[in-house]
C-alpha positions in Angstrom: 85.2 31.5 -107.7 85.7 27.7 -107.5 84.9 27.3 -111.2 87.7 29.7 -112.1 90.1 27.3 -110.3 88.8 24.3 -112.3 86.5 22.8 -109.7 83.2 21.4 -110.9 81.8 20.1 -107.6 81.8 21.1 -103.9 80.3 19.6 -100.8 78.5 22.0 -98.4 78.5 20.8 -94.8 76.8 23.1 -92.4 73.7 23.9 -90.5 70.4 25.7 -91.3 72.0 29.1 -92.0 74.8 27.8 -94.2 72.4 25.7 -96.3 69.9 28.5 -96.5 72.4 30.9 -98.0 73.6 28.5 -100.6 70.1 27.6 -101.6 69.0 31.3 -101.8 72.0 32.0 -104.0 71.0 29.2 -106.4 74.3 27.4 -105.9 72.9 24.0 -105.0 72.1 21.4 -107.8 71.8 18.2 -105.7 70.9 17.5 -102.1 71.3 14.4 -100.0 69.2 13.5 -97.0 70.2 10.8 -94.6 67.1 9.4 -92.9 67.7 7.9 -89.4 64.8 6.0 -87.7 64.4 8.5 -84.9 61.4 10.8 -84.2 62.0 14.1 -82.5 59.2 16.2 -80.8 60.8 19.3 -82.1 64.0 20.3 -83.9 65.8 22.7 -86.2 64.3 23.5 -89.6 66.3 22.5 -92.7 66.1 26.0 -94.2 65.4 29.5 -92.7 64.3 32.7 -94.3 64.2 31.0 -97.8 61.2 32.4 -99.8 61.3 30.0 -102.7 59.8 26.6 -103.4 61.7 24.1 -105.3 60.6 20.8 -106.8 63.0 17.8 -106.1 63.6 15.0 -108.5 64.6 11.7 -106.8 67.8 10.3 -108.4 68.8 7.5 -106.0 68.1 5.7 -102.8 70.8 3.8 -100.9 70.4 1.7 -97.9 73.3 2.6 -95.7 72.6 0.0 -92.9 69.7 -1.9 -91.5 67.8 1.2 -90.5 69.3 4.1 -92.4 68.7 5.3 -96.0 70.3 8.1 -98.1 68.0 9.9 -100.5 69.7 11.8 -103.4 67.6 14.5 -105.1 68.2 16.9 -107.9 66.8 20.4 -107.3 64.7 21.4 -110.3 65.6 24.9 -111.4 62.7 27.4 -111.8 62.7 29.5 -114.9 
């Protein structure tokens, strides 16, 4: 739908269910993780009810501040 309107990129912002649906549909090419120096005893999973395994190819690492980094990965498409 977006491609028909001339868009080539989109940013997905959402939680576990939103990301899971876009990943399952094969609509995600790149993914960014922002790593904060905080450990949690428990938390929410990144994906839910996703039955596929994808390899990630590291494209870039950016230091955002003294403690935080951003990791940019390409999702390797499975044949």
